[in-house]
C-alpha positions in Angstrom: 0.0 0.0 0.0 1.2 3.4 -0.9 0.6 6.4 1.4 -1.0 9.6 0.4 -3.9 10.8 -1.6 -1.6 12.5 -4.1 -0.5 9.2 -5.5 -3.9 7.6 -5.7 -5.8 10.0 -7.9 -3.5 10.4 -10.9 -2.4 6.7 -11.1 -5.4 4.7 -9.7 -6.6 3.6 -13.1 -3.2 2.7 -14.5 -1.5 1.0 -11.6 -3.0 -1.5 -9.2 -0.2 -1.1 -6.7 -1.9 2.0 -5.3 -4.6 1.3 -2.6 -7.1 4.1 -2.0 -7.4 3.4 1.7 -4.4 4.0 3.9 -4.7 2.5 7.4 -3.0 4.4 10.2 -2.6 2.7 13.6 -3.6 5.1 16.4 -3.3 4.3 20.1 -6.9 4.6 21.3 -7.4 7.3 23.8 -10.2 9.8 24.6 -10.1 13.5 23.8 -12.9 15.6 25.3 -14.9 12.4 25.9 -14.6 11.1 22.3 -12.3 8.3 20.9 -9.4 9.8 19.1 -9.8 7.4 16.1 -13.4 8.6 15.7 -12.3 12.2 15.7 -9.6 11.5 13.1 -12.0 9.5 10.9 -14.8 12.1 11.0 -12.8 15.4 11.2 -9.8 14.1 9.3 -7.5 15.8 11.9 -5.5 14.4 14.8 -6.6 17.1 17.2 -4.3 15.9 20.0 -1.0 15.3 18.2 -1.2 17.3 15.0 -3.9 20.0 15.5 -4.7 22.3 12.6 -3.4 19.9 9.9 -6.0 18.2 7.8 -5.4 14.5 6.9 -6.5 13.2 3.5 -9.9 11.5 3.6 -8.3 8.2 2.5 -6.3 8.0 5.7 -8.3 5.9 8.2 -7.4 5.7 11.9 -7.5 2.1 13.2 -7.2 1.4 16.9 -6.4 -2.4 16.5 -2.7 -2.8 15.5 -3.2 -6.3 14.0 -6.1 -5.0 11.8 -4.1 -1.9 10.8 -1.1 -3.9 9.5 -3.0 -7.0 8.3 -1.5 -8.0 4.9 0.4 -4.7 4.6 3.2 -4.6 2.1 4.7 -1.3 3.1 4.8 0.1 6.7 5.9 3.6 7.7 7.0 3.9 11.3 6.5 7.3 13.0 6.4 6.7 16.7 8.7 6.8 19.8 11.1 3.9 19.6 10.2 2.9 23.2 6.9 1.4 21.9 8.6 -1.0 19.4 9.3 -4.0 21.7 5.5 -4.3 22.5 4.3 -3.6 19.0 6.8 -5.5 16.7 5.6 -9.0 17.6 2.0 -8.1 16.6 3.2 -6.4 13.5 5.4 -9.3 12.3 2.5 -11.8 12.8 0.2 -9.9 10.4 2.4 -8.5 7.6 2.3 -9.7 4.0 5.3 -11.8 3.0 8.2 -9.6 1.8 6.8 -6.4 3.3 9.0 -3.3 3.4 9.4 -0.8 6.3 10.3 2.8 6.2 11.4 4.2 9.6 11.1 7.9 10.4 12.1 7.1 14.0 15.0 9.1 15.3 17.6 8.0 17.7 19.3 4.7 18.7 18.8 2.1 21.3 21.2 0.5 23.7 21.4 -3.3 23.3 23.6 -6.1 24.6 26.2 -5.3 22.0 26.1 -1.5 22.4 24.2 0.9 20.2 21.5 -0.5 17.9 19.9 1.3 15.0 16.1 1.4 15.3 15.9 0.2 11.7 17.8 -2.9 12.7 15.3 -3.6 15.4 12.5 -3.3 13.0 14.2 -5.5 10.4 15.0 -8.3 12.9 
């Protein structure tokens, strides 16, 4: 799946690699008494973490990690690296074979052998 509305519209008829719906895993929490995923899916804005920036309508917030990554062929990681140990097992169980990952996570982690790149943790 390819991210972004700008790639879907001009190429949708010519190239089947583009998927109109882009699933975005969102940790479910409440904002002003409403689920954050419901706010994102109705207002197309992450009012808590990215207020004032409209998300394309084809980006759908999904609170269930397994459902969000089910059969995905491309993942883009944009989250604090401290969450990875809890999330990676679920992600790896649900990906399509040969899936690719793009990491926008900054920093490094300390492992048994010293510093580890976050991308190496995702790849493993």
